[in-house]
FIKOLZA-1660 file (N, C-alpha, C; in steps of 0.1 Angstrom, whole numbers, plus 5000, padded with zeros to 4 digits):
% residues 202
   i   px   py   pz ch aa at
   1 5005 4986 5000  A  X  N
   1 5001 4996 5001  A  X CA
   1 5013 5010 4999  A  X  C
   2 5020 5017 5009  A  X  N
   2 5030 5023 5006  A  X CA
   2 5033 5021 4998  A  X  C
   3 5035 5014 4991  A  X  N
   3 5049 5020 4975  A  X CA
   3 5033 5022 4966  A  X  C
   4 5021 5021 4966  A  X  N
   4 5015 5021 4960  A  X CA
   4 5007 5040 4959  A  X  C
   5 5010 5043 4974  A  X  N
   5 5008 5058 4977  A  X CA
   5 5022 5065 4972  A  X  C
   6 5034 5058 4971  A  X  N
   6 5044 5065 4971  A  X CA
   6 5048 5074 4957  A  X  C
   7 5042 5058 4945  A  X  N
   7 5042 5059 4934  A  X CA
   7 5030 5067 4926  A  X  C
   8 5022 5071 4929  A  X  N
   8 5007 5078 4929  A  X CA
   8 5015 5094 4935  A  X  C
   9 5024 5097 4941  A  X  N
   9 5028 5108 4946  A  X CA
   9 5038 5110 4934  A  X  C
  10 5050 5104 4927  A  X  N
  10 5058 5104 4923  A  X CA
  10 5052 5114 4913  A  X  C
  11 5041 5101 4902  A  X  N
  11 5029 5104 4894  A  X CA
  11 5031 5120 4890  A  X  C
  12 5019 5125 4905  A  X  N
  12 5020 5141 4908  A  X CA
  12 5025 5146 4903  A  X  C
  13 5037 5146 4909  A  X  N
  13 5051 5153 4911  A  X CA
  13 5051 5153 4897  A  X  C
  14 5054 5142 4887  A  X  N
  14 5056 5142 4874  A  X CA
  14 5052 5155 4868  A  X  C
  15 5035 5152 4868  A  X  N
  15 5027 5157 4858  A  X CA
  15 5028 5171 4863  A  X  C
  16 5028 5178 4873  A  X  N
  16 5021 5188 4876  A  X CA
  16 5040 5199 4869  A  X  C
  17 5052 5189 4871  A  X  N
  17 5063 5198 4866  A  X CA
  17 5063 5196 4857  A  X  C
  18 5058 5185 4848  A  X  N
  18 5056 5194 4830  A  X CA
  18 5047 5201 4828  A  X  C
  19 5034 5201 4839  A  X  N
  19 5024 5221 4833  A  X CA
  19 5035 5230 4833  A  X  C
  20 5043 5230 4846  A  X  N
  20 5052 5241 4847  A  X CA
  20 5062 5239 4838  A  X  C
  21 5066 5232 4835  A  X  N
  21 5079 5233 4824  A  X CA
  21 5071 5242 4812  A  X  C
  22 5061 5232 4807  A  X  N
  22 5053 5239 4795  A  X CA
  22 5049 5260 4796  A  X  C
  23 5047 5261 4809  A  X  N
  23 5044 5275 4809  A  X CA
  23 5056 5281 4808  A  X  C
  24 5067 5278 4811  A  X  N
  24 5084 5287 4811  A  X CA
  24 5079 5296 4801  A  X  C
  25 5087 5302 4797  A  X  N
  25 5093 5309 4794  A  X CA
  25 5103 5304 4782  A  X  C
  26 5105 5300 4766  A  X  N
  26 5117 5299 4761  A  X CA
  26 5123 5308 4753  A  X  C
  27 5138 5312 4759  A  X  N
  27 5142 5332 4753  A  X CA
  27 5151 5324 4744  A  X  C
  28 5154 5331 4735  A  X  N
  28 5166 5332 4721  A  X CA
  28 5179 5342 4729  A  X  C
  29 5188 5335 4740  A  X  N
  29 5195 5347 4744  A  X CA
  29 5208 5347 4736  A  X  C
  30 5218 5363 4733  A  X  N
  30 5224 5359 4723  A  X CA
  30 5234 5349 4725  A  X  C
  31 5242 5342 4721  A  X  N
  31 5254 5336 4723  A  X CA
  31 5252 5323 4726  A  X  C
  32 5238 5322 4728  A  X  N
  32 5235 5306 4731  A  X CA
  32 5223 5297 4724  A  X  C
  33 5228 5287 4723  A  X  N
  33 5220 5275 4719  A  X CA
  33 5202 5279 4717  A  X  C
  34 5198 5282 4706  A  X  N
  34 5183 5283 4708  A  X CA
  34 5179 5276 4714  A  X  C
  35 5162 5271 4720  A  X  N
  35 5152 5266 4722  A  X CA
  35 5149 5260 4711  A  X  C
  36 5142 5248 4708  A  X  N
  36 5133 5236 4699  A  X CA
  36 5124 5251 4701  A  X  C
  37 5112 5254 4710  A  X  N
  37 5107 5264 4701  A  X CA
  37 5109 5272 4694  A  X  C
  38 5119 5284 4701  A  X  N
  38 5126 5294 4694  A  X CA
  38 5127 5288 4685  A  X  C
  39 5134 5278 4677  A  X  N
  39 5136 5275 4661  A  X CA
  39 5120 5270 4656  A  X  C
  40 5109 5264 4661  A  X  N
  40 5105 5259 4656  A  X CA
  40 5094 5271 4649  A  X  C
  41 5094 5280 4659  A  X  N
  41 5082 5296 4655  A  X CA
  41 5087 5300 4646  A  X  C
  42 5108 5304 4646  A  X  N
  42 5111 5312 4640  A  X CA
  42 5107 5309 4622  A  X  C
  43 5113 5293 4626  A  X  N
  43 5107 5291 4609  A  X CA
  43 5092 5301 4609  A  X  C
  44 5084 5297 4613  A  X  N
  44 5070 5303 4609  A  X CA
  44 5073 5316 4608  A  X  C
  45 5081 5326 4614  A  X  N
  45 5083 5342 4610  A  X CA
  45 5094 5344 4600  A  X  C
  46 5097 5335 4595  A  X  N
  46 5107 5337 4585  A  X CA
  46 5098 5335 4573  A  X  C
  47 5085 5324 4574  A  X  N
  47 5078 5321 4564  A  X CA
  47 5068 5339 4562  A  X  C
  48 5064 5340 4577  A  X  N
  48 5056 5354 4574  A  X CA
  48 5063 5363 4566  A  X  C
  49 5072 5368 4572  A  X  N
  49 5081 5382 4569  A  X CA
  49 5083 5380 4549  A  X  C
  50 5090 5364 4547  A  X  N
  50 5086 5363 4531  A  X CA
  50 5079 5367 4519  A  X  C
  51 5067 5356 4532  A  X  N
  51 5054 5361 4525  A  X CA
  51 5046 5377 4522  A  X  C
  52 5055 5382 4532  A  X  N
  52 5045 5399 4534  A  X CA
  52 5055 5407 4518  A  X  C
  53 5070 5405 4518  A  X  N
  53 5076 5409 4507  A  X CA
  53 5069 5403 4496  A  X  C
  54 5067 5394 4492  A  X  N
  54 5066 5380 4477  A  X CA
  54 5050 5384 4476  A  X  C
  55 5040 5387 4485  A  X  N
  55 5026 5387 4482  A  X CA
  55 5022 5371 4483  A  X  C
  56 5028 5365 4488  A  X  N
  56 5024 5353 4487  A  X CA
  56 5009 5347 4494  A  X  C
  57 4997 5347 4491  A  X  N
  57 4989 5351 4492  A  X CA
  57 4987 5334 4498  A  X  C
  58 4994 5328 4491  A  X  N
  58 4991 5313 4496  A  X CA
  58 4997 5312 4511  A  X  C
  59 5005 5310 4514  A  X  N
  59 5012 5308 4528  A  X CA
  59 5011 5321 4538  A  X  C
  60 5007 5327 4532  A  X  N
  60 4994 5337 4544  A  X CA
  60 4986 5331 4549  A  X  C
  61 4974 5329 4536  A  X  N
  61 4965 5316 4542  A  X CA
  61 4968 5301 4551  A  X  C
  62 4980 5299 4549  A  X  N
  62 4983 5286 4563  A  X CA
  62 4992 5291 4570  A  X  C
  63 4993 5307 4574  A  X  N
  63 4998 5302 4591  A  X CA
  63 4985 5317 4595  A  X  C
  64 4980 5320 4590  A  X  N
  64 4969 5329 4601  A  X CA
  64 4958 5320 4601  A  X  C
  65 4949 5321 4610  A  X  N
  65 4940 5313 4611  A  X CA
  65 4926 5320 4610  A  X  C
  66 4919 5314 4606  A  X  N
  66 4900 5318 4596  A  X CA
  66 4897 5335 4610  A  X  C
  67 4903 5326 4620  A  X  N
  67 4897 5339 4633  A  X CA
  67 4906 5347 4633  A  X  C
  68 4918 5349 4622  A  X  N
  68 4927 5360 4629  A  X CA
  68 4925 5375 4630  A  X  C
  69 4929 5379 4641  A  X  N
  69 4927 5395 4645  A  X CA
  69 4946 5397 4647  A  X  C
  70 4945 5408 4632  A  X  N
  70 4959 5414 4640  A  X CA
  70 4957 5431 4640  A  X  C
  71 4960 5438 4645  A  X  N
  71 4966 5452 4657  A  X CA
  71 4975 5454 4643  A  X  C
  72 4976 5463 4636  A  X  N
  72 4987 5468 4633  A  X CA
  72 5001 5480 4637  A  X  C
  73 5010 5487 4632  A  X  N
  73 5019 5496 4640  A  X CA
  73 5012 5507 4647  A  X  C
  74 5005 5514 4635  A  X  N
  74 4995 5525 4637  A  X CA
  74 4980 5518 4642  A  X  C
  75 4978 5507 4648  A  X  N
  75 4962 5511 4656  A  X CA
  75 4953 5500 4646  A  X  C
  76 4954 5499 4635  A  X  N
  76 4947 5496 4624  A  X CA
  76 4942 5482 4626  A  X  C
  77 4930 5475 4629  A  X  N
  77 4924 5463 4631  A  X CA
  77 4924 5455 4617  A  X  C
  78 4928 5445 4617  A  X  N
  78 4922 5437 4601  A  X CA
  78 4921 5422 4607  A  X  C
  79 4913 5418 4599  A  X  N
  79 4909 5405 4599  A  X CA
  79 4918 5396 4589  A  X  C
  80 4918 5384 4589  A  X  N
  80 4926 5377 4580  A  X CA
  80 4923 5380 4565  A  X  C
  81 4913 5380 4557  A  X  N
  81 4911 5386 4552  A  X CA
  81 4913 5397 4544  A  X  C
  82 4919 5407 4553  A  X  N
  82 4922 5422 4550  A  X CA
  82 4930 5424 4545  A  X  C
  83 4943 5409 4560  A  X  N
  83 4954 5413 4563  A  X CA
  83 4959 5404 4549  A  X  C
  84 4952 5394 4539  A  X  N
  84 4959 5390 4532  A  X CA
  84 4957 5401 4518  A  X  C
  85 4945 5406 4515  A  X  N
  85 4942 5420 4510  A  X CA
  85 4953 5424 4507  A  X  C
  86 4962 5433 4516  A  X  N
  86 4967 5443 4519  A  X CA
  86 4982 5439 4513  A  X  C
  87 4979 5427 4510  A  X  N
  87 4993 5420 4505  A  X CA
  87 4996 5429 4491  A  X  C
  88 4984 5435 4485  A  X  N
  88 4986 5437 4471  A  X CA
  88 4984 5451 4470  A  X  C
  89 4990 5453 4485  A  X  N
  89 4990 5473 4478  A  X CA
  89 5003 5473 4477  A  X  C
  90 5003 5481 4470  A  X  N
  90 5020 5487 4463  A  X CA
  90 5025 5497 4471  A  X  C
  91 5015 5506 4475  A  X  N
  91 5016 5522 4486  A  X CA
  91 5021 5516 4498  A  X  C
  92 5020 5504 4503  A  X  N
  92 5022 5500 4515  A  X CA
  92 5033 5491 4519  A  X  C
  93 5029 5484 4508  A  X  N
  93 5041 5470 4505  A  X CA
  93 5054 5470 4513  A  X  C
  94 5061 5468 4520  A  X  N
  94 5078 5464 4524  A  X CA
  94 5082 5459 4511  A  X  C
  95 5096 5464 4513  A  X  N
  95 5101 5458 4506  A  X CA
  95 5114 5454 4513  A  X  C
  96 5117 5453 4525  A  X  N
  96 5122 5440 4530  A  X CA
  96 5114 5439 4544  A  X  C
  97 5116 5430 4555  A  X  N
  97 5110 5426 4563  A  X CA
  97 5117 5419 4568  A  X  C
  98 5121 5414 4583  A  X  N
  98 5126 5409 4592  A  X CA
  98 5121 5407 4611  A  X  C
  99 5121 5392 4607  A  X  N
  99 5109 5394 4619  A  X CA
  99 5122 5381 4630  A  X  C
 100 5126 5386 4641  A  X  N
 100 5136 5371 4648  A  X CA
 100 5125 5372 4666  A  X  C
 101 5123 5359 4665  A  X  N
 101 5118 5356 4678  A  X CA
 101 5124 5360 4686  A  X  C
 102 5122 5361 4700  A  X  N
 102 5131 5365 4712  A  X CA
 102 5125 5355 4723  A  X  C
 103 5112 5355 4722  A  X  N
 103 5108 5344 4734  A  X CA
 103 5097 5337 4733  A  X  C
 104 5088 5325 4735  A  X  N
 104 5080 5314 4736  A  X CA
 104 5077 5310 4745  A  X  C
 105 5064 5310 4751  A  X  N
 105 5054 5307 4762  A  X CA
 105 5046 5294 4755  A  X  C
 106 5048 5285 4760  A  X  N
 106 5034 5274 4757  A  X CA
 106 5027 5272 4767  A  X  C
 107 5012 5271 4764  A  X  N
 107 5002 5270 4773  A  X CA
 107 4990 5257 4767  A  X  C
 108 4995 5246 4767  A  X  N
 108 4993 5236 4760  A  X CA
 108 4988 5238 4746  A  X  C
 109 4977 5242 4739  A  X  N
 109 4975 5242 4727  A  X CA
 109 4976 5257 4722  A  X  C
 110 4986 5265 4729  A  X  N
 110 4988 5280 4728  A  X CA
 110 5000 5283 4729  A  X  C
 111 5007 5293 4721  A  X  N
 111 5017 5300 4720  A  X CA
 111 5020 5308 4720  A  X  C
 112 5025 5317 4728  A  X  N
 112 5021 5338 4728  A  X CA
 112 5040 5335 4721  A  X  C
 113 5041 5340 4713  A  X  N
 113 5053 5345 4708  A  X CA
 113 5054 5358 4709  A  X  C
 114 5073 5365 4714  A  X  N
 114 5072 5378 4713  A  X CA
 114 5088 5378 4706  A  X  C
 115 5089 5387 4700  A  X  N
 115 5106 5393 4693  A  X CA
 115 5103 5407 4685  A  X  C
 116 5110 5404 4678  A  X  N
 116 5117 5421 4673  A  X CA
 116 5112 5421 4654  A  X  C
 117 5107 5434 4651  A  X  N
 117 5112 5433 4636  A  X CA
 117 5119 5444 4634  A  X  C
 118 5122 5440 4615  A  X  N
 118 5122 5454 4610  A  X CA
 118 5119 5454 4599  A  X  C
 119 5113 5462 4592  A  X  N
 119 5106 5463 4582  A  X CA
 119 5113 5478 4572  A  X  C
 120 5112 5481 4559  A  X  N
 120 5118 5487 4554  A  X CA
 120 5104 5487 4540  A  X  C
 121 5107 5500 4534  A  X  N
 121 5094 5501 4519  A  X CA
 121 5097 5518 4518  A  X  C
 122 5091 5517 4508  A  X  N
 122 5093 5534 4500  A  X CA
 122 5087 5542 4500  A  X  C
 123 5086 5556 4501  A  X  N
 123 5075 5561 4502  A  X CA
 123 5081 5576 4496  A  X  C
 124 5076 5578 4484  A  X  N
 124 5081 5586 4475  A  X CA
 124 5089 5587 4471  A  X  C
 125 5096 5575 4464  A  X  N
 125 5104 5572 4463  A  X CA
 125 5120 5571 4473  A  X  C
 126 5116 5573 4482  A  X  N
 126 5125 5573 4493  A  X CA
 126 5125 5562 4502  A  X  C
 127 5136 5552 4509  A  X  N
 127 5136 5545 4516  A  X CA
 127 5128 5549 4535  A  X  C
 128 5122 5541 4541  A  X  N
 128 5120 5544 4552  A  X CA
 128 5118 5529 4559  A  X  C
 129 5125 5529 4573  A  X  N
 129 5127 5519 4581  A  X CA
 129 5122 5520 4593  A  X  C
 130 5116 5510 4596  A  X  N
 130 5109 5509 4611  A  X CA
 130 5111 5496 4618  A  X  C
 131 5110 5500 4632  A  X  N
 131 5117 5487 4645  A  X CA
 131 5104 5490 4654  A  X  C
 132 5111 5474 4656  A  X  N
 132 5095 5477 4668  A  X CA
 132 5098 5461 4673  A  X  C
 133 5088 5456 4682  A  X  N
 133 5085 5447 4687  A  X CA
 133 5071 5443 4688  A  X  C
 134 5071 5426 4688  A  X  N
 134 5056 5419 4678  A  X CA
 134 5050 5409 4690  A  X  C
 135 5039 5407 4691  A  X  N
 135 5032 5396 4699  A  X CA
 135 5023 5386 4686  A  X  C
 136 5025 5377 4690  A  X  N
 136 5015 5365 4678  A  X CA
 136 5017 5354 4687  A  X  C
 137 5000 5353 4688  A  X  N
 137 4994 5341 4695  A  X CA
 137 4992 5330 4687  A  X  C
 138 4995 5319 4689  A  X  N
 138 4994 5303 4678  A  X CA
 138 4989 5295 4684  A  X  C
 139 4976 5290 4678  A  X  N
 139 4973 5278 4684  A  X CA
 139 4973 5271 4672  A  X  C
 140 4973 5256 4682  A  X  N
 140 4979 5245 4671  A  X CA
 140 4964 5240 4671  A  X  C
 141 4960 5239 4655  A  X  N
 141 4948 5230 4656  A  X CA
 141 4948 5223 4638  A  X  C
 142 4943 5210 4638  A  X  N
 142 4945 5208 4630  A  X CA
 142 4954 5202 4622  A  X  C
 143 4966 5203 4633  A  X  N
 143 4978 5190 4634  A  X CA
 143 4985 5204 4631  A  X  C
 144 4987 5216 4629  A  X  N
 144 4995 5230 4622  A  X CA
 144 4992 5240 4634  A  X  C
 145 5001 5249 4637  A  X  N
 145 5002 5262 4638  A  X CA
 145 4993 5270 4637  A  X  C
 146 4985 5281 4641  A  X  N
 146 4982 5288 4630  A  X CA
 146 4980 5303 4638  A  X  C
 147 4989 5314 4635  A  X  N
 147 4979 5328 4647  A  X CA
 147 4969 5330 4645  A  X  C
 148 4959 5332 4653  A  X  N
 148 4953 5340 4658  A  X CA
 148 4951 5348 4663  A  X  C
 149 4963 5357 4667  A  X  N
 149 4962 5371 4670  A  X CA
 149 4977 5378 4668  A  X  C
 150 4980 5393 4667  A  X  N
 150 4993 5398 4666  A  X CA
 150 4990 5409 4668  A  X  C
 151 4997 5413 4674  A  X  N
 151 5000 5427 4679  A  X CA
 151 5016 5435 4672  A  X  C
 152 5021 5448 4668  A  X  N
 152 5033 5455 4663  A  X CA
 152 5032 5468 4674  A  X  C
 153 5043 5473 4680  A  X  N
 153 5046 5486 4687  A  X CA
 153 5056 5488 4682  A  X  C
 154 5061 5498 4672  A  X  N
 154 5070 5505 4669  A  X CA
 154 5079 5507 4681  A  X  C
 155 5092 5509 4681  A  X  N
 155 5099 5515 4686  A  X CA
 155 5109 5526 4677  A  X  C
 156 5115 5524 4669  A  X  N
 156 5122 5534 4660  A  X CA
 156 5114 5533 4648  A  X  C
 157 5117 5548 4641  A  X  N
 157 5113 5547 4629  A  X CA
 157 5123 5558 4621  A  X  C
 158 5127 5554 4609  A  X  N
 158 5141 5565 4605  A  X CA
 158 5133 5574 4594  A  X  C
 159 5132 5588 4599  A  X  N
 159 5124 5598 4588  A  X CA
 159 5132 5598 4577  A  X  C
 160 5124 5602 4566  A  X  N
 160 5127 5601 4550  A  X CA
 160 5144 5610 4543  A  X  C
 161 5148 5607 4537  A  X  N
 161 5155 5615 4535  A  X CA
 161 5167 5625 4545  A  X  C
 162 5164 5615 4561  A  X  N
 162 5171 5628 4569  A  X CA
 162 5183 5616 4573  A  X  C
 163 5187 5607 4570  A  X  N
 163 5195 5594 4578  A  X CA
 163 5190 5601 4593  A  X  C
 164 5180 5607 4605  A  X  N
 164 5181 5602 4615  A  X CA
 164 5170 5597 4621  A  X  C
 165 5170 5593 4634  A  X  N
 165 5157 5587 4636  A  X CA
 165 5147 5589 4648  A  X  C
 166 5135 5588 4647  A  X  N
 166 5130 5596 4653  A  X CA
 166 5130 5590 4664  A  X  C
 167 5127 5598 4678  A  X  N
 167 5122 5589 4690  A  X CA
 167 5125 5579 4694  A  X  C
 168 5142 5583 4695  A  X  N
 168 5157 5569 4698  A  X CA
 168 5160 5578 4710  A  X  C
 169 5155 5572 4722  A  X  N
 169 5169 5576 4728  A  X CA
 169 5183 5571 4728  A  X  C
 170 5196 5575 4731  A  X  N
 170 5206 5564 4730  A  X CA
 170 5210 5554 4740  A  X  C
 171 5212 5547 4730  A  X  N
 171 5212 5528 4740  A  X CA
 171 5230 5525 4733  A  X  C
 172 5234 5520 4737  A  X  N
 172 5249 5510 4734  A  X CA
 172 5245 5498 4733  A  X  C
 173 5228 5493 4739  A  X  N
 173 5221 5481 4737  A  X CA
 173 5229 5470 4722  A  X  C
 174 5234 5456 4727  A  X  N
 174 5235 5450 4711  A  X CA
 174 5220 5448 4704  A  X  C
 175 5211 5447 4716  A  X  N
 175 5202 5446 4701  A  X CA
 175 5200 5461 4693  A  X  C
 176 5187 5456 4684  A  X  N
 176 5181 5470 4681  A  X CA
 176 5174 5482 4691  A  X  C
 177 5172 5473 4700  A  X  N
 177 5162 5487 4709  A  X CA
 177 5162 5473 4724  A  X  C
 178 5157 5482 4731  A  X  N
 178 5156 5470 4745  A  X CA
 178 5144 5464 4743  A  X  C
 179 5147 5453 4750  A  X  N
 179 5128 5446 4752  A  X CA
 179 5133 5447 4764  A  X  C
 180 5116 5445 4778  A  X  N
 180 5124 5448 4787  A  X CA
 180 5115 5430 4796  A  X  C
 181 5123 5429 4798  A  X  N
 181 5119 5411 4810  A  X CA
 181 5130 5403 4798  A  X  C
 182 5132 5409 4786  A  X  N
 182 5134 5399 4775  A  X CA
 182 5154 5400 4775  A  X  C
 183 5160 5409 4771  A  X  N
 183 5172 5414 4771  A  X CA
 183 5173 5428 4774  A  X  C
 184 5183 5434 4784  A  X  N
 184 5180 5447 4788  A  X CA
 184 5199 5451 4782  A  X  C
 185 5208 5442 4775  A  X  N
 185 5219 5448 4770  A  X CA
 185 5228 5453 4777  A  X  C
 186 5231 5461 4769  A  X  N
 186 5245 5466 4778  A  X CA
 186 5239 5482 4785  A  X  C
 187 5239 5485 4795  A  X  N
 187 5226 5496 4802  A  X CA
 187 5224 5501 4794  A  X  C
 188 5216 5498 4787  A  X  N
 188 5208 5503 4779  A  X CA
 188 5190 5506 4784  A  X  C
 189 5190 5518 4778  A  X  N
 189 5176 5519 4785  A  X CA
 189 5166 5524 4772  A  X  C
 190 5151 5516 4772  A  X  N
 190 5140 5516 4769  A  X CA
 190 5137 5531 4757  A  X  C
 191 5137 5529 4743  A  X  N
 191 5133 5540 4735  A  X CA
 191 5121 5544 4737  A  X  C
 192 5115 5559 4734  A  X  N
 192 5100 5559 4734  A  X CA
 192 5098 5554 4723  A  X  C
 193 5087 5551 4720  A  X  N
 193 5077 5545 4704  A  X CA
 193 5072 5559 4694  A  X  C
 194 5076 5553 4684  A  X  N
 194 5071 5561 4677  A  X CA
 194 5058 5560 4670  A  X  C
 195 5050 5573 4665  A  X  N
 195 5042 5581 4663  A  X CA
 195 5035 5581 4649  A  X  C
 196 5026 5582 4645  A  X  N
 196 5020 5584 4632  A  X CA
 196 5026 5570 4623  A  X  C
 197 5027 5560 4620  A  X  N
 197 5036 5547 4616  A  X CA
 197 5020 5539 4603  A  X  C
 198 5023 5536 4600  A  X  N
 198 5014 5533 4587  A  X CA
 198 5016 5520 4581  A  X  C
 199 5026 5509 4581  A  X  N
 199 5028 5498 4580  A  X CA
 199 5017 5490 4584  A  X  C
 200 5013 5482 4571  A  X  N
 200 5001 5474 4578  A  X CA
 200 5004 5463 4583  A  X  C
 201 4997 5455 4589  A  X  N
 201 5002 5447 4602  A  X CA
 201 4999 5431 4592  A  X  C
 202 5001 5424 4584  A  X  N
 202 5003 5418 4573  A  X CA
 202 5009 5406 4589  A  X  C
% end
């Protein structure tokens, strides 16, 4: 009887440890091997970036859930169909996009992916660049991960033609900007948020 109770207690402890581990954040620190969750979702974010630049409707349909809702850097709220339609708007289409996964938090069939992004696009023949942070929420459905919610927050924007950046404090951080709780860099401080940006969520 004592052996059965001991084994039952051990099993409960094992399950509790598994649940706790599943909710921990898997972060990619500079110079360290990336956790498998970060590698997996980095692959999805790379597909996302390439699809936005190339106006790849098929890939975006596979990445976004039918119930997807996106909040752009300018605060616009879009559905999956609206986000895909924005791919073909040449006036706001980025010429390059890079998304870097910093942290992945797993909650059963849900994953909260946080990271940084850099987008470049042309306005009146001039290049503009926006840097910021993103949060993508994925749900595991039909044996695959689909994004159900996305939000971007701009941090740095390059003013067209000036070569200067708006709303940026001086920082010696190794990253493009400081991300609270994720990476502090070397004596870095968090830059102010850029305003009035018009990059589509996509």
